[in-house]
DSSP file (Angstrom, degrees, kcal/mol; ACC not computed):
  #  RESIDUE AA STRUCTURE BP1 BP2  ACC     N-H-->O    O-->H-N    N-H-->O    O-->H-N    TCO  KAPPA ALPHA  PHI   PSI    X-CA   Y-CA   Z-CA
    1    1 A M              0   0    0      0, 0.0     2,-0.5     0, 0.0     0, 0.0   0.000 360.0 360.0 360.0 136.1  -72.7 -173.4  108.7
    2    2 A L        -     0   0    0      2,-0.0     2,-0.4     0, 0.0     0, 0.0  -0.886 360.0-172.2-106.1 125.9  -72.4 -176.4  106.4
    3    3 A V        -     0   0    0     -2,-0.5     2,-0.3     2,-0.0     0, 0.0  -0.962  21.4-127.7-120.6 133.3  -70.4 -176.0  103.2
    4    4 A A        -     0   0    0     -2,-0.4     2,-0.4     1,-0.0    -2,-0.0  -0.583  21.4-154.9 -79.5 139.2  -70.2 -178.7  100.5
    5    5 A K        -     0   0    0     -2,-0.3     2,-0.2     0, 0.0    -1,-0.0  -0.941  20.8-114.2-116.5 135.3  -66.7 -179.7   99.5
    6    6 A E        -     0   0    0     -2,-0.4     3,-0.0     1,-0.1     0, 0.0  -0.472  32.0-122.1 -69.9 134.4  -65.9 -181.1   96.1
    7    7 A K        -     0   0    0     -2,-0.2    -1,-0.1     1,-0.1     2,-0.0  -0.604  28.4-115.1 -77.7 131.9  -64.8 -184.7   96.3
    8    8 A P        -     0   0    0      0, 0.0    -1,-0.1     0, 0.0     3,-0.1  -0.371  13.0-138.3 -67.5 146.9  -61.3 -185.2   94.8
    9    9 A K  S    S+     0   0    0      1,-0.1     2,-0.4    -2,-0.0    -2,-0.0   0.856  89.7  38.7 -74.7 -34.4  -61.3 -187.5   91.8
   10   10 A F        -     0   0    0      1,-0.1    -1,-0.1    24,-0.0     3,-0.1  -0.952  61.0-170.1-120.8 137.1  -58.1 -189.3   92.8
   11   11 A T        +     0   0    0     -2,-0.4     2,-0.3     1,-0.1    -1,-0.1   0.611  66.9  31.7-102.9 -13.5  -57.3 -190.2   96.4
   12   12 A S  S  > S-     0   0    0      1,-0.1     4,-0.8     0, 0.0     3,-0.4  -0.939  74.8-114.8-142.5 164.9  -53.7 -191.3   96.2
   13   13 A Y  H  >>S+     0   0    0     -2,-0.3     5,-2.4     1,-0.2     4,-0.9   0.796 112.0  64.9 -67.7 -27.8  -50.5 -190.7   94.3
   14   14 A Q  H  45S+     0   0    0      1,-0.2     3,-0.4     2,-0.2    -1,-0.2   0.862  98.0  54.1 -65.6 -33.5  -50.6 -194.2   92.9
   15   15 A E  H  45S+     0   0    0     -3,-0.4    -1,-0.2     1,-0.2    -2,-0.2   0.820 108.6  49.4 -68.2 -28.6  -53.8 -193.3   91.0
   16   16 A W  H  <5S-     0   0    0     -4,-0.8    -1,-0.2    -3,-0.3    -2,-0.2   0.641 115.3-118.3 -82.7 -13.3  -52.0 -190.3   89.5
   17   17 A G  T  <5S+     0   0    0     -4,-0.9     2,-0.3    -3,-0.4    -3,-0.2   0.736  71.8 127.2  83.7  23.0  -49.1 -192.6   88.5
   18   18 A L      < -     0   0    0     -5,-2.4    -1,-0.3     4,-0.1     2,-0.2  -0.718  59.6-116.5-111.0 160.2  -46.6 -190.6   90.7
   19   19 A K    >   -     0   0    0     -2,-0.3     3,-1.5     1,-0.1     2,-0.1  -0.600  45.6 -88.3 -88.1 157.8  -44.2 -191.7   93.4
   20   20 A R  T 3  S+     0   0    0      1,-0.2    -1,-0.1    -2,-0.2     3,-0.1  -0.386 112.0  30.4 -65.8 141.4  -44.6 -190.5   96.9
   21   21 A G  T 3  S+     0   0    0      1,-0.4    -1,-0.2    -2,-0.1     2,-0.2   0.177  88.6 118.6  97.5 -17.9  -43.0 -187.3   97.6
   22   22 A N  S <  S-     0   0    0     -3,-1.5    -1,-0.4     1,-0.1    -4,-0.1  -0.535  70.6-115.5 -80.0 149.9  -43.2 -185.8   94.2
   23   23 A N    >>  -     0   0    0     -2,-0.2     3,-1.3     1,-0.1     4,-0.6  -0.749  17.8-151.0 -82.9 120.5  -45.2 -182.7   93.7
   24   24 A P  T 34 S+     0   0    0      0, 0.0    -1,-0.1     0, 0.0     7,-0.1   0.725  91.8  63.9 -66.9 -19.0  -48.2 -183.5   91.5
   25   25 A R  T >4 S+     0   0    0      1,-0.2     3,-0.7     2,-0.1     4,-0.2   0.707  90.4  67.7 -78.0 -17.8  -48.3 -179.9   90.2
   26   26 A Q  T <4 S+     0   0    0     -3,-1.3     3,-0.3     1,-0.2    -1,-0.2   0.964 112.9  24.7 -64.3 -52.1  -44.9 -180.3   88.5
   27   27 A N  T >X S+     0   0    0     -4,-0.6     4,-0.6     1,-0.2     3,-0.6  -0.229  76.4 135.8-109.9  41.8  -45.9 -182.8   85.9
   28   28 A I  T <4 S+     0   0    0     -3,-0.7     3,-0.4     1,-0.3    -1,-0.2   0.832  77.6  44.6 -64.5 -31.0  -49.6 -182.1   85.5
   29   29 A Y  T 34 S+     0   0    0     -3,-0.3    -1,-0.3     1,-0.2    -2,-0.1   0.662 110.1  56.0 -85.7 -16.2  -49.5 -182.3   81.7
   30   30 A D  T <4 S+     0   0    0     -3,-0.6    -1,-0.2     2,-0.1    -2,-0.2   0.473  83.5 111.0 -90.3  -2.7  -47.4 -185.4   81.7
   31   31 A L  S  < S-     0   0    0     -4,-0.6   -14,-0.1    -3,-0.4     2,-0.1  -0.425  74.7-111.3 -73.4 144.8  -49.8 -187.4   83.8
   32   32 A P        -     0   0    0      0, 0.0    -1,-0.1     0, 0.0     3,-0.1  -0.429  38.3-101.2 -70.4 150.6  -51.7 -190.3   82.2
   33   33 A L        -     0   0    0      1,-0.1     2,-0.0    -2,-0.1     0, 0.0  -0.435  45.6 -98.0 -68.5 145.9  -55.4 -189.8   81.7
   34   34 A P        -     0   0    0      0, 0.0     2,-0.2     0, 0.0    -1,-0.1  -0.365  39.8-110.7 -66.7 144.8  -57.5 -191.5   84.3
   35   35 A R        -     0   0    0      1,-0.1     2,-0.2    -3,-0.1     0, 0.0  -0.492  32.6-111.9 -74.2 143.6  -59.0 -194.9   83.3
   36   36 A E        -     0   0    0     -2,-0.2     2,-0.7     1,-0.1    -1,-0.1  -0.533  25.6-128.4 -74.4 141.2  -62.7 -195.0   82.8
   37   37 A R        -     0   0    0     -2,-0.2     2,-0.4    -3,-0.0    -1,-0.1  -0.820  25.3-158.1 -92.3 118.8  -64.5 -197.0   85.3
   38   38 A R        -     0   0    0     -2,-0.7     0, 0.0     3,-0.0     0, 0.0  -0.777  12.6-134.5 -99.5 139.3  -66.7 -199.5   83.6
   39   39 A I        -     0   0    0     -2,-0.4     2,-0.1     1,-0.0    -2,-0.0  -0.816  30.3-118.9 -89.3 123.2  -69.7 -201.1   85.3
   40   40 A P        -     0   0    0      0, 0.0    -1,-0.0     0, 0.0     0, 0.0  -0.414  24.1-149.5 -65.3 133.7  -69.7 -204.8   84.6
   41   41 A V        -     0   0    0     -2,-0.1     5,-0.0     3,-0.0    -3,-0.0  -0.914  17.2-123.7-105.8 121.6  -72.8 -205.9   82.7
   42   42 A P     >  -     0   0    0      0, 0.0     4,-1.4     0, 0.0     3,-0.5  -0.312  15.8-124.4 -63.9 147.7  -74.0 -209.4   83.3
   43   43 A R  H  > S+     0   0    0      1,-0.2     4,-2.4     2,-0.2     5,-0.2   0.835 108.7  60.6 -61.0 -34.8  -74.3 -211.7   80.3
   44   44 A E  H  > S+     0   0    0      1,-0.2     4,-2.6     2,-0.2    -1,-0.2   0.881 102.3  50.9 -63.9 -38.1  -77.9 -212.4   81.2
   45   45 A S  H  > S+     0   0    0     -3,-0.5     4,-2.3     2,-0.2    -1,-0.2   0.863 109.4  50.8 -70.2 -33.4  -78.9 -208.7   80.9
   46   46 A V  H  X S+     0   0    0     -4,-1.4     4,-2.4     2,-0.2    -2,-0.2   0.925 112.6  46.6 -66.3 -43.5  -77.3 -208.5   77.5
   47   47 A L  H  X S+     0   0    0     -4,-2.4     4,-2.8     2,-0.2    -2,-0.2   0.899 111.5  51.7 -63.7 -40.0  -79.2 -211.6   76.3
   48   48 A L  H  X S+     0   0    0     -4,-2.6     4,-2.4     2,-0.2    -2,-0.2   0.915 110.5  47.6 -63.7 -42.3  -82.4 -210.2   77.8
   49   49 A C  H  X S+     0   0    0     -4,-2.3     4,-2.4     2,-0.2    -1,-0.2   0.901 112.4  50.3 -65.2 -39.6  -81.9 -206.9   75.9
   50   50 A G  H  X S+     0   0    0     -4,-2.4     4,-2.4     2,-0.2    -2,-0.2   0.921 111.7  47.0 -63.2 -44.0  -81.2 -208.8   72.7
   51   51 A M  H  X S+     0   0    0     -4,-2.8     4,-2.5     2,-0.2    -2,-0.2   0.897 111.5  51.4 -65.0 -39.5  -84.3 -211.0   73.1
   52   52 A L  H  X S+     0   0    0     -4,-2.4     4,-2.2     2,-0.2    -2,-0.2   0.905 110.0  49.5 -63.4 -41.2  -86.4 -207.9   73.8
   53   53 A L  H  X S+     0   0    0     -4,-2.4     4,-2.4     2,-0.2    -2,-0.2   0.913 110.8  50.0 -63.4 -42.9  -85.0 -206.2   70.7
   54   54 A C  H  X S+     0   0    0     -4,-2.4     4,-2.6     1,-0.2    -2,-0.2   0.910 110.4  50.1 -62.0 -42.3  -85.8 -209.3   68.7
   55   55 A L  H  X S+     0   0    0     -4,-2.5     4,-2.6     2,-0.2    -1,-0.2   0.890 110.2  50.1 -63.6 -38.9  -89.4 -209.4   70.1
   56   56 A I  H  X S+     0   0    0     -4,-2.2     4,-2.6     2,-0.2    -2,-0.2   0.926 111.6  47.9 -64.6 -43.8  -89.9 -205.8   69.2
   57   57 A I  H  X S+     0   0    0     -4,-2.4     4,-2.3     2,-0.2    -2,-0.2   0.915 113.2  47.7 -63.6 -43.0  -88.7 -206.3   65.7
   58   58 A I  H  X S+     0   0    0     -4,-2.6     4,-2.6     2,-0.2    -1,-0.2   0.909 111.8  50.9 -63.9 -41.5  -90.9 -209.4   65.3
   59   59 A G  H  X S+     0   0    0     -4,-2.6     4,-2.5     2,-0.2    -2,-0.2   0.919 110.4  47.7 -61.8 -44.6  -93.9 -207.5   66.7
   60   60 A V  H  X S+     0   0    0     -4,-2.6     4,-2.3     1,-0.2    -1,-0.2   0.904 112.0  51.3 -63.6 -40.1  -93.4 -204.6   64.3
   61   61 A G  H  X S+     0   0    0     -4,-2.3     4,-2.5    -5,-0.2    -2,-0.2   0.917 110.9  47.5 -62.4 -43.3  -93.1 -207.0   61.4
   62   62 A L  H  X S+     0   0    0     -4,-2.6     4,-2.5     2,-0.2    -2,-0.2   0.904 111.9  49.5 -65.1 -41.2  -96.3 -208.8   62.4
   63   63 A I  H  X S+     0   0    0     -4,-2.5     4,-2.1     2,-0.2    -1,-0.2   0.899 111.2  50.4 -64.5 -39.3  -98.2 -205.5   62.7
   64   64 A T  H  X S+     0   0    0     -4,-2.3     4,-2.2     2,-0.2    -2,-0.2   0.931 111.4  47.6 -63.8 -45.3  -96.9 -204.3   59.3
   65   65 A Q  H  X S+     0   0    0     -4,-2.5     4,-2.3     1,-0.2    -2,-0.2   0.905 110.6  52.0 -63.2 -40.7  -98.0 -207.6   57.7
   66   66 A Y  H  X S+     0   0    0     -4,-2.5     4,-2.4     1,-0.2    -1,-0.2   0.891 108.6  51.6 -62.0 -39.2 -101.4 -207.3   59.3
   67   67 A G  H  X S+     0   0    0     -4,-2.1     4,-2.4     2,-0.2    -1,-0.2   0.903 108.9  50.1 -63.7 -40.9 -101.7 -203.8   58.0
   68   68 A H  H  X S+     0   0    0     -4,-2.2     4,-2.4     2,-0.2    -2,-0.2   0.892 110.4  50.5 -64.1 -38.8 -100.9 -205.0   54.5
   69   69 A I  H  X S+     0   0    0     -4,-2.3     4,-2.6     2,-0.2    -2,-0.2   0.921 110.9  48.0 -64.9 -43.6 -103.5 -207.7   54.8
   70   70 A I  H  X S+     0   0    0     -4,-2.4     4,-2.2     2,-0.2    -2,-0.2   0.919 111.9  49.6 -63.3 -42.9 -106.1 -205.3   55.9
   71   71 A A  H  X S+     0   0    0     -4,-2.4     4,-2.2     1,-0.2    -1,-0.2   0.905 111.6  49.4 -63.0 -40.4 -105.3 -202.9   53.1
   72   72 A G  H  X S+     0   0    0     -4,-2.4     4,-2.4     1,-0.2    -2,-0.2   0.912 110.3  49.8 -64.5 -42.5 -105.5 -205.8   50.5
   73   73 A N  H  X S+     0   0    0     -4,-2.6     4,-2.4     2,-0.2    -1,-0.2   0.879 109.5  52.4 -63.2 -37.2 -108.8 -206.9   51.9
   74   74 A Y  H  X S+     0   0    0     -4,-2.2     4,-2.3     2,-0.2    -1,-0.2   0.922 109.9  48.2 -64.2 -43.1 -110.1 -203.3   51.6
   75   75 A R  H  X S+     0   0    0     -4,-2.2     4,-2.4     2,-0.2    -2,-0.2   0.901 110.9  50.9 -64.5 -39.9 -109.0 -203.1   48.0
   76   76 A V  H  X S+     0   0    0     -4,-2.4     4,-2.4     2,-0.2    -2,-0.2   0.918 110.0  50.3 -62.2 -43.1 -110.7 -206.5   47.2
   77   77 A H  H  X S+     0   0    0     -4,-2.4     4,-2.1     1,-0.2    -2,-0.2   0.911 110.9  48.9 -61.7 -42.7 -113.9 -205.2   48.8
   78   78 A Q  H  X S+     0   0    0     -4,-2.3     4,-2.4     1,-0.2    -1,-0.2   0.915 110.9  50.2 -63.1 -42.3 -113.8 -202.0   46.7
   79   79 A M  H  X S+     0   0    0     -4,-2.4     4,-2.6     1,-0.2    -2,-0.2   0.890 108.9  51.9 -64.8 -38.8 -113.1 -204.0   43.5
   80   80 A R  H  X S+     0   0    0     -4,-2.4     4,-2.3     2,-0.2    -1,-0.2   0.911 110.4  48.4 -64.5 -40.7 -116.1 -206.3   44.3
   81   81 A N  H  X S+     0   0    0     -4,-2.1     4,-2.2     2,-0.2    -2,-0.2   0.911 112.0  49.4 -63.1 -41.3 -118.4 -203.3   44.7
   82   82 A E  H  X S+     0   0    0     -4,-2.4     4,-2.4     2,-0.2    -2,-0.2   0.900 109.8  51.3 -65.6 -39.8 -117.1 -201.8   41.5
   83   83 A I  H  X S+     0   0    0     -4,-2.6     4,-2.4     2,-0.2    -2,-0.2   0.917 109.4  50.6 -62.4 -43.0 -117.7 -205.2   39.7
   84   84 A A  H  X S+     0   0    0     -4,-2.3     4,-2.1     1,-0.2    -2,-0.2   0.914 111.3  48.2 -61.6 -42.7 -121.3 -205.3   41.0
   85   85 A L  H  X S+     0   0    0     -4,-2.2     4,-2.3     1,-0.2    -1,-0.2   0.909 112.0  49.1 -64.6 -41.2 -121.9 -201.7   39.8
   86   86 A L  H  X S+     0   0    0     -4,-2.4     4,-2.4     2,-0.2    -2,-0.2   0.866 109.5  52.1 -67.9 -35.5 -120.5 -202.5   36.4
   87   87 A Q  H  X S+     0   0    0     -4,-2.4     4,-2.4     2,-0.2    -1,-0.2   0.907 110.3  48.4 -66.0 -40.7 -122.6 -205.6   36.1
   88   88 A E  H  X S+     0   0    0     -4,-2.1     4,-2.2     2,-0.2    -2,-0.2   0.916 112.6  48.5 -63.7 -41.5 -125.7 -203.6   36.9
   89   89 A E  H  X S+     0   0    0     -4,-2.3     4,-2.4     2,-0.2    -2,-0.2   0.894 110.3  51.8 -64.9 -39.0 -124.7 -201.0   34.3
   90   90 A N  H  X S+     0   0    0     -4,-2.4     4,-2.3     2,-0.2    -2,-0.2   0.918 109.8  48.8 -63.8 -43.5 -124.1 -203.7   31.8
   91   91 A E  H  X S+     0   0    0     -4,-2.4     4,-2.1     1,-0.2    -1,-0.2   0.898 111.1  50.7 -62.2 -40.1 -127.5 -205.2   32.4
   92   92 A Q  H  X S+     0   0    0     -4,-2.2     4,-2.1     1,-0.2    -2,-0.2   0.902 110.1  49.5 -64.0 -41.2 -129.1 -201.7   32.0
   93   93 A L  H  X S+     0   0    0     -4,-2.4     4,-2.4     2,-0.2    -2,-0.2   0.881 108.8  52.5 -66.9 -37.5 -127.3 -201.1   28.7
   94   94 A L  H  X S+     0   0    0     -4,-2.3     4,-2.3     2,-0.2    -1,-0.2   0.909 109.3  49.8 -64.0 -40.2 -128.4 -204.5   27.4
   95   95 A L  H  X S+     0   0    0     -4,-2.1     4,-2.5     1,-0.2    -2,-0.2   0.895 110.3  50.7 -63.3 -38.8 -132.0 -203.6   28.2
   96   96 A D  H  X S+     0   0    0     -4,-2.1     4,-2.9     2,-0.2     5,-0.2   0.904 109.0  51.1 -64.9 -40.4 -131.6 -200.3   26.5
   97   97 A V  H  X S+     0   0    0     -4,-2.4     4,-1.8     2,-0.2    -2,-0.2   0.935 112.3  46.1 -61.6 -45.5 -130.2 -202.1   23.4
   98   98 A K  H  < S+     0   0    0     -4,-2.3     4,-0.2     1,-0.2    -2,-0.2   0.908 114.9  47.5 -64.1 -41.2 -133.2 -204.4   23.3
   99   99 A R  H >< S+     0   0    0     -4,-2.5     3,-1.0     1,-0.2    -2,-0.2   0.917 114.4  45.6 -66.5 -42.8 -135.6 -201.5   23.8
  100  100 A L  H 3< S+     0   0    0     -4,-2.9    -1,-0.2     1,-0.2    -2,-0.2   0.772 112.5  50.7 -73.9 -25.0 -134.0 -199.3   21.1
  101  101 A S  T 3< S+     0   0    0     -4,-1.8    -1,-0.2    -5,-0.2    -2,-0.2   0.305  79.4 125.2 -96.7  11.3 -133.8 -202.1   18.6
  102  102 A S    <>  -     0   0    0     -3,-1.0     4,-1.9    -4,-0.2     5,-0.2  -0.437  64.7-130.5 -70.2 144.4 -137.4 -203.3   18.8
  103  103 A L  H  > S+     0   0    0      1,-0.2     4,-2.5     2,-0.2     5,-0.2   0.837 104.8  57.8 -67.0 -33.6 -139.3 -203.3   15.5
  104  104 A D  H  > S+     0   0    0      2,-0.2     4,-2.2     1,-0.2    -1,-0.2   0.917 108.3  46.5 -63.0 -42.7 -142.2 -201.4   16.8
  105  105 A R  H  > S+     0   0    0      2,-0.2     4,-2.3     1,-0.2    -2,-0.2   0.913 112.4  49.7 -65.9 -42.7 -140.0 -198.5   17.9
  106  106 A I  H  X S+     0   0    0     -4,-1.9     4,-2.3     1,-0.2    -2,-0.2   0.902 111.3  49.8 -64.2 -40.2 -138.2 -198.5   14.5
  107  107 A E  H  X S+     0   0    0     -4,-2.5     4,-2.3     2,-0.2    -1,-0.2   0.900 110.1  50.6 -64.4 -40.6 -141.5 -198.5   12.6
  108  108 A A  H  X S+     0   0    0     -4,-2.2     4,-2.7     2,-0.2     5,-0.5   0.903 111.6  47.2 -66.0 -40.3 -142.8 -195.6   14.7
  109  109 A I  H  X>S+     0   0    0     -4,-2.3     5,-1.8     2,-0.2     4,-1.5   0.915 112.1  50.6 -66.2 -41.9 -139.7 -193.5   14.1
  110  110 A A  H  <5S+     0   0    0     -4,-2.3     6,-2.7     3,-0.2    -2,-0.2   0.903 117.6  39.0 -62.9 -40.8 -139.8 -194.3   10.3
  111  111 A A  H  <5S+     0   0    0     -4,-2.3    -2,-0.2     4,-0.2    -1,-0.2   0.918 127.1  30.1 -77.7 -42.8 -143.5 -193.3   10.1
  112  112 A N  H  <5S+     0   0    0     -4,-2.7    -3,-0.2    -5,-0.2    -2,-0.2   0.925 130.3  26.8 -87.9 -47.0 -143.5 -190.2   12.4
  113  113 A E  T  <5S+     0   0    0     -4,-1.5    -3,-0.2    -5,-0.5    -4,-0.1   0.882 129.9  35.3 -88.0 -38.9 -140.1 -188.7   12.2
  114  114 A L  S   <S-     0   0    0     -5,-1.8    -3,-0.2     2,-0.1    -4,-0.1   0.614  98.0-129.7 -92.9 -12.4 -138.9 -189.7    8.7
  115  115 A G        +     0   0    0     -6,-0.3    -4,-0.2     1,-0.2    -3,-0.1   0.744  48.7 158.3  74.0  23.4 -142.3 -189.5    7.0
  116  116 A L        -     0   0    0     -6,-2.7     2,-0.3    -7,-0.2    -1,-0.2  -0.449  21.5-160.0 -78.3 155.0 -142.1 -192.9    5.4
  117  117 A Q        -     0   0    0     -2,-0.1     3,-0.1     3,-0.0    -1,-0.0  -0.882  25.4 -97.5-131.4 162.1 -145.3 -194.7    4.4
  118  118 A Y        -     0   0    0     -2,-0.3     2,-0.1     1,-0.1     0, 0.0  -0.541  51.2-103.4 -73.5 147.2 -146.4 -198.2    3.6
  119  119 A P        -     0   0    0      0, 0.0    -1,-0.1     0, 0.0     2,-0.1  -0.420  35.0-118.2 -70.6 148.0 -146.3 -198.9   -0.1
  120  120 A E    >   -     0   0    0     -2,-0.1     3,-1.0     1,-0.1     4,-0.3  -0.319  28.7-102.4 -79.8 169.4 -149.7 -199.0   -1.9
  121  121 A K  G >  S+     0   0    0      1,-0.3     3,-1.2     2,-0.2    -1,-0.1   0.861 120.7  54.4 -63.9 -36.1 -151.0 -202.1   -3.6
  122  122 A R  G 3  S+     0   0    0      1,-0.2    -1,-0.3     3,-0.0    -2,-0.0   0.671 100.5  61.6 -74.7 -14.5 -150.1 -200.9   -7.1
  123  123 A Q  G <  S+     0   0    0     -3,-1.0     2,-0.3     2,-0.1    -1,-0.2   0.510  83.6  98.7 -87.4  -3.7 -146.5 -200.3   -6.0
  124  124 A W    <   -     0   0    0     -3,-1.2     2,-0.5    -4,-0.3    -3,-0.0  -0.609  59.6-157.7 -83.1 143.3 -146.0 -204.0   -5.2
  125  125 A L        -     0   0    0     -2,-0.3     2,-0.6     2,-0.0    -2,-0.1  -0.981   4.4-161.3-122.1 120.5 -144.3 -206.1   -7.8
  126  126 A I        -     0   0    0     -2,-0.5     2,-0.4     2,-0.0    -2,-0.0  -0.891   5.4-164.7-106.9 125.0 -145.0 -209.8   -7.6
  127  127 A L        -     0   0    0     -2,-0.6     2,-0.4     2,-0.0    -2,-0.0  -0.862   3.1-156.1-106.8 138.8 -142.5 -212.0   -9.4
  128  128 A S        -     0   0    0     -2,-0.4     2,-0.5     0, 0.0    -2,-0.0  -0.890  24.9-111.4-114.7 149.0 -143.3 -215.6  -10.1
  129  129 A A        -     0   0    0     -2,-0.4     2,-0.2     1,-0.1    -2,-0.0  -0.634  34.9-130.0 -80.2 125.7 -140.7 -218.2  -10.7
  130  130 A G              0   0    0     -2,-0.5    -1,-0.1     1,-0.1     0, 0.0  -0.515 360.0 360.0 -80.9 144.5 -140.7 -219.4  -14.3
  131  131 A N              0   0    0     -2,-0.2    -1,-0.1     0, 0.0    -2,-0.0   0.436 360.0 360.0 -94.9 360.0 -140.8 -223.1  -15.1
C-alpha cells in the first residue's frame, strides 16, 4: 500500500533560524516567519506585458473613436433626410399658398359662400378730373 506523505516546508534547522541540537518545538512562536520565495521575472517579459497593455489601450481607443465617427455619420444622415422632408413640405405649403390666394378662388368664395354680387351699372360712380 502506498501512502502519500506531506513534504516538510523546511528541511534544515538553518531554515528555521535555530542552532543544531535545539528542540524546534520549544520556541515555535519565537521563530521568524519563512521568507517568500519569489520567482525572478525577466525584464523582457515585463516590457512585453507593458507593450501588450499599451496596444490593448490603443486598440480600445481606436474602436471607441470609430464608434463615435459612425454615430456622427448616422446622425448626419438622419438630419439630411429630415432636411429633405422639410424642403418637400415647404414646397407643398408654397403651392397651397399660391392655390389658396388665386383671384379665381377668392371670387368664387365671395360669390357663392358670402353672397356678394357684382355692382350694377347704376351703382358705378365715375369721377372725372377737373381742369
